[in-house]
C-alpha positions as CSV (number, residue, x, y, z in Angstrom):
1,X,-25.2,22.8,14.1
2,X,-25.5,21.1,17.5
3,X,-25.1,17.8,15.8
4,X,-21.9,18.9,14.1
5,X,-20.5,20.2,17.4
6,X,-21.2,16.8,18.9
7,X,-19.4,15.1,16.1
8,X,-16.3,17.3,16.6
9,X,-16.4,16.8,20.3
10,X,-16.7,13.0,19.9
11,X,-13.8,12.9,17.4
12,X,-11.5,15.0,19.6
13,X,-12.3,12.9,22.7
14,X,-11.7,9.7,20.7
15,X,-8.3,10.9,19.5
16,X,-7.2,12.3,22.9
17,X,-8.8,9.5,25.0
18,X,-9.6,12.4,27.4
19,X,-12.4,14.9,27.8
20,X,-9.9,17.4,29.3
21,X,-7.5,17.1,26.4
22,X,-10.3,17.3,23.9
23,X,-11.7,20.4,25.6
24,X,-8.3,22.1,25.4
25,X,-8.2,21.5,21.7
26,X,-11.8,22.6,21.1
27,X,-11.5,25.7,23.4
28,X,-14.4,24.7,25.6
29,X,-14.8,23.1,29.1
30,X,-14.5,19.4,29.7
31,X,-18.1,19.3,30.8
32,X,-19.2,20.8,27.4
33,X,-17.3,17.9,25.7
34,X,-19.0,15.4,28.0
35,X,-22.5,16.8,27.4
36,X,-21.9,16.9,23.6
37,X,-20.9,13.2,23.6
38,X,-23.8,12.3,25.8
39,X,-26.3,14.0,23.4
40,X,-24.7,12.1,20.5
41,X,-25.0,8.8,22.4
42,X,-28.6,9.6,23.3
43,X,-29.5,10.4,19.7
44,X,-27.8,7.2,18.3
45,X,-29.0,5.0,21.1
46,X,-25.5,3.4,21.7
47,X,-22.7,3.8,24.1
48,X,-19.6,5.3,22.4
49,X,-17.0,5.2,25.2
50,X,-16.0,2.9,28.0
51,X,-15.4,5.2,31.0
52,X,-13.4,4.9,34.1
53,X,-12.4,7.6,36.6
54,X,-9.1,8.2,34.8
55,X,-9.6,7.4,31.2
56,X,-12.0,6.8,28.3
57,X,-11.8,4.3,25.4
58,X,-13.9,3.6,22.4
59,X,-16.5,0.9,22.4
60,X,-16.8,-1.3,19.3
61,X,-19.7,0.9,18.1
62,X,-17.6,4.0,18.9
63,X,-14.7,2.7,16.9
64,X,-16.9,2.2,13.8
65,X,-18.4,5.7,14.3
66,X,-15.0,7.3,14.7
67,X,-13.7,6.0,11.4
68,X,-16.8,7.3,9.6
69,X,-16.9,10.7,11.3
70,X,-13.1,11.1,10.9
71,X,-13.5,10.5,7.2
72,X,-16.2,13.2,7.0
73,X,-14.0,15.7,8.9
74,X,-11.1,14.9,6.6
75,X,-13.3,15.5,3.5
76,X,-14.5,18.8,5.0
77,X,-10.9,19.9,5.5
78,X,-10.0,18.8,1.9
79,X,-12.8,21.0,0.6
80,X,-11.7,24.0,2.7
81,X,-8.1,23.5,1.6
82,X,-9.1,23.3,-2.1
83,X,-11.3,26.4,-1.9
84,X,-8.6,28.4,-0.1
85,X,-6.0,27.3,-2.7
86,X,-3.7,25.9,-0.1
87,X,-2.1,23.3,-2.5
88,X,1.4,24.3,-1.5
89,X,0.7,23.1,2.1
90,X,-1.3,19.8,1.9
91,X,-2.4,18.5,5.3
92,X,-4.6,16.0,7.1
93,X,-4.8,12.2,7.3
94,X,-4.2,10.3,4.1
95,X,-5.4,6.7,4.1
96,X,-3.3,4.6,1.7
97,X,-3.4,0.8,0.8
98,X,-0.6,-1.0,-0.9
99,X,0.2,-4.7,-1.6
100,X,2.8,-5.9,0.8
101,X,5.6,-6.3,-1.7
102,X,5.0,-2.9,-3.3
103,X,4.8,-1.3,0.1
104,X,8.1,-2.8,1.4
105,X,10.2,-2.3,-1.8
106,X,8.8,0.8,-3.5
107,X,6.8,2.9,-0.9
108,X,8.9,2.5,2.3
109,X,12.1,3.8,0.8
110,X,10.2,7.0,-0.2
111,X,8.6,7.8,3.1
112,X,11.5,9.7,4.8
113,X,11.6,12.2,1.9
114,X,7.8,12.4,1.8
115,X,7.5,13.1,5.5
116,X,10.2,15.8,5.2
117,X,8.5,17.5,2.3
118,X,4.9,17.2,3.6
119,X,5.1,17.3,7.4
120,X,1.4,18.2,7.8
121,X,0.2,15.1,6.0
122,X,-0.6,12.2,8.4
123,X,0.0,8.9,6.5
124,X,-2.2,6.0,7.5
125,X,-0.9,3.0,5.4
126,X,-2.5,-0.4,5.2
127,X,-0.5,-3.3,3.7
128,X,-3.1,-5.5,2.0
129,X,-2.9,-8.1,-0.8
130,X,-6.7,-8.4,-1.2
131,X,-8.8,-6.4,-3.7
132,X,-9.8,-3.1,-1.9
133,X,-13.0,-1.2,-2.4
134,X,-11.7,2.3,-2.0
135,X,-15.1,4.0,-1.8
136,X,-16.7,1.6,0.7
137,X,-13.6,1.5,3.0
138,X,-12.9,5.2,2.9
139,X,-9.4,5.0,1.4
140,X,-7.8,8.0,-0.3
141,X,-5.3,6.2,-2.6
142,X,-4.4,2.6,-3.3
143,X,-1.8,0.9,-5.5
144,X,-3.4,-1.6,-7.9
145,X,-2.2,-3.9,-10.6
146,X,-4.1,-4.6,-13.8
147,X,-6.9,-2.7,-15.6
148,X,-9.2,-0.2,-13.9
149,X,-12.9,-1.1,-14.4
150,X,-14.6,1.1,-11.8
151,X,-15.9,4.4,-13.2
152,X,-15.8,6.0,-9.7
153,X,-12.1,5.8,-9.7
154,X,-9.2,7.6,-11.3
155,X,-5.8,6.0,-12.0
156,X,-2.3,7.1,-12.8
157,X,0.0,4.6,-14.4
158,X,3.3,3.9,-12.6
159,X,4.8,1.4,-15.0
160,X,4.8,-2.2,-16.3
161,X,5.9,-4.9,-13.9
162,X,9.0,-6.7,-15.2
163,X,10.1,-9.9,-13.6
164,X,13.4,-11.8,-13.5
165,X,14.3,-15.4,-12.8
166,X,17.3,-15.5,-10.5
167,X,19.2,-17.7,-8.1
168,X,22.3,-17.5,-5.9
169,X,25.9,-18.1,-7.1
170,X,26.0,-21.2,-4.9
171,X,22.9,-22.6,-6.5
172,X,24.3,-22.2,-10.0
173,X,27.6,-23.8,-9.0
174,X,25.7,-26.9,-7.8
175,X,23.0,-27.1,-10.5
176,X,24.2,-25.2,-13.5
177,X,22.2,-22.5,-15.4
178,X,19.1,-23.0,-17.5
179,X,19.5,-21.9,-21.1
180,X,15.8,-21.8,-22.0
181,X,12.6,-21.8,-19.9
182,X,12.2,-25.5,-20.8
183,X,15.4,-26.3,-18.8
184,X,13.6,-25.2,-15.6
185,X,12.1,-28.7,-15.3
186,X,15.5,-29.8,-14.1
187,X,15.7,-27.1,-11.5
188,X,14.2,-26.3,-8.1
189,X,11.5,-23.6,-8.6
190,X,10.3,-21.2,-5.8
191,X,6.8,-20.1,-6.4
192,X,4.5,-17.3,-5.1
193,X,0.8,-17.9,-4.3
194,X,-1.7,-15.1,-3.9
195,X,-2.7,-14.8,-0.2
196,X,-6.3,-13.9,-1.1
197,X,-7.0,-16.9,-3.4
198,X,-4.2,-19.4,-2.9
199,X,-3.6,-19.4,-6.7
200,X,0.0,-19.9,-7.7
201,X,1.3,-17.0,-9.9
202,X,2.6,-18.0,-13.3
203,X,6.1,-17.2,-14.6
204,X,6.0,-14.8,-17.5
205,X,7.9,-16.0,-20.6
206,X,7.7,-15.2,-24.3
207,X,6.2,-17.7,-26.8
208,X,6.4,-20.7,-27.0
209,X,7.1,-20.9,-23.3
210,X,4.2,-18.8,-21.9
211,X,2.2,-21.8,-20.5
212,X,4.8,-23.9,-18.8
213,X,3.6,-25.8,-15.7
214,X,6.8,-25.7,-13.8
215,X,7.8,-28.0,-10.9
216,X,7.1,-26.6,-7.4
217,X,10.0,-27.1,-5.0
218,X,8.9,-24.4,-2.6
219,X,5.7,-22.2,-2.5
220,X,5.2,-19.1,-0.3
221,X,2.4,-16.5,0.0
222,X,5.1,-13.9,0.6
223,X,7.5,-12.5,-2.0
224,X,10.2,-11.6,0.5
225,X,10.2,-15.3,1.7
226,X,10.8,-16.4,-1.9
227,X,13.6,-13.8,-2.2
228,X,15.3,-15.1,0.9
229,X,15.0,-18.7,-0.2
230,X,16.6,-17.8,-3.5
231,X,19.5,-16.0,-1.8
232,X,19.9,-19.1,0.4
233,X,20.4,-21.3,-2.6
234,X,17.1,-23.2,-2.3
235,X,16.1,-22.7,-5.9
236,X,15.2,-20.2,-8.6
237,X,12.7,-17.5,-8.0
238,X,10.5,-15.4,-10.3
239,X,10.7,-11.9,-8.8
240,X,9.7,-8.4,-9.7
241,X,12.7,-6.5,-10.9
242,X,12.2,-3.8,-8.3
243,X,12.6,-6.5,-5.6
244,X,15.6,-8.3,-7.1
245,X,17.6,-5.4,-8.6
246,X,19.6,-4.4,-5.6
247,X,20.5,-8.0,-4.8
248,X,21.6,-8.6,-8.4
249,X,23.9,-5.5,-8.2
250,X,25.4,-6.8,-5.0
251,X,26.0,-10.3,-6.5
252,X,23.7,-12.1,-4.1
253,X,21.5,-13.1,-7.0
254,X,22.3,-13.9,-10.7
255,X,19.7,-13.4,-13.4
256,X,19.0,-16.0,-16.0
257,X,16.7,-16.4,-19.0
258,X,16.5,-12.6,-19.4
259,X,15.9,-12.7,-23.1
260,X,12.8,-14.8,-22.6
261,X,11.1,-12.5,-20.0
262,X,8.0,-10.4,-20.8
263,X,6.1,-7.8,-18.7
264,X,3.6,-9.3,-16.3
265,X,0.9,-6.8,-15.4
266,X,1.3,-3.1,-14.4
267,X,1.1,-0.9,-11.3
268,X,-1.1,2.2,-10.9
269,X,-2.1,4.7,-8.2
270,X,-5.9,4.8,-7.9
271,X,-8.1,7.2,-6.0
272,X,-11.9,8.0,-5.9
273,X,-13.0,10.6,-8.4
274,X,-14.4,12.8,-5.6
275,X,-10.9,13.3,-4.2
276,X,-9.2,14.3,-7.4
277,X,-8.7,17.9,-6.3
278,X,-7.6,17.1,-2.7
279,X,-4.3,18.7,-2.0
280,X,-3.0,15.8,0.0
281,X,-4.0,13.2,-2.6
282,X,-2.4,15.3,-5.4
283,X,0.8,15.7,-3.3
284,X,1.1,12.0,-2.6
285,X,0.3,10.9,-6.2
286,X,2.8,13.4,-7.7
287,X,5.5,12.4,-5.2
288,X,5.2,8.7,-5.8
289,X,5.2,9.1,-9.6
290,X,8.2,11.4,-9.3
291,X,10.1,8.9,-7.2
292,X,9.2,5.8,-9.3
293,X,10.4,7.7,-12.4
294,X,13.7,8.4,-10.6
295,X,14.0,4.7,-9.7
296,X,15.5,3.7,-13.0
297,X,15.7,0.0,-12.1
298,X,12.1,-0.3,-10.7
299,X,10.3,-0.9,-14.0
300,X,13.2,-1.8,-16.3
301,X,13.3,-5.1,-18.2
302,X,15.6,-7.7,-16.5
303,X,17.8,-8.0,-19.7
304,X,18.9,-4.3,-19.4
305,X,20.0,-4.8,-15.8
306,X,22.1,-7.9,-16.5
307,X,24.3,-6.2,-19.2
């Protein structure tokens, strides 16, 4: 029990950067917080805080320990919330990881409504394009594309990813419109490369055009950069429908080749199996699924948007 008290004292002190403020939260004296942290440091054989007369800050070892202990405390709170049937009031820190483009174009527009509905959930969102190990990195939920192969994880399908080839009105005035994917060899093509591998993403067309090696006029490792380049008339971009839809409706981009487009991968929400009953995870997953369903254009084929 003394060890657990030291853990709570350490976490409070780390979050408040003050023994006095931590003591106020814990309902004990500042000296009790200081002694508890000192016992923890002695037991672990490391210094957890850099101390001055006015403030404290985490050492490198302290920062690592804080993340692990905070995760343990969050899990304890989840268990208590589940057992007390407090699903109607989810709370606590929720660690989420999303690819940059999904985060900017799908998640961010949802956050104001999510924060209003669940004010006691503290969202901690990482924008990452690399493959995340949820369990090892202590994440609660991630957005992933493709198939799920890890038995430790549970997934909920959001939808297939549909893409569209599009360009600006000015570009088409200058260069004309391609009628088939084969015509793209006479056009400027803006490509996306995966930041984690540097591999250039293919453009998804139906047979017999599924293996075209298209010319590369511009290549970015950021989808928003490709979006901007297409709007500026620098070429044609192959973009997710949920990225391009609003710009097509506004007339800034014009879709082409829509009858040749096929789905390219899918998106799912994924979380560790040991968090499946967590109120905060359930609230987040249900909310995102609900909002993606309401976004009629997010996962709709490009051909249906150009009619």
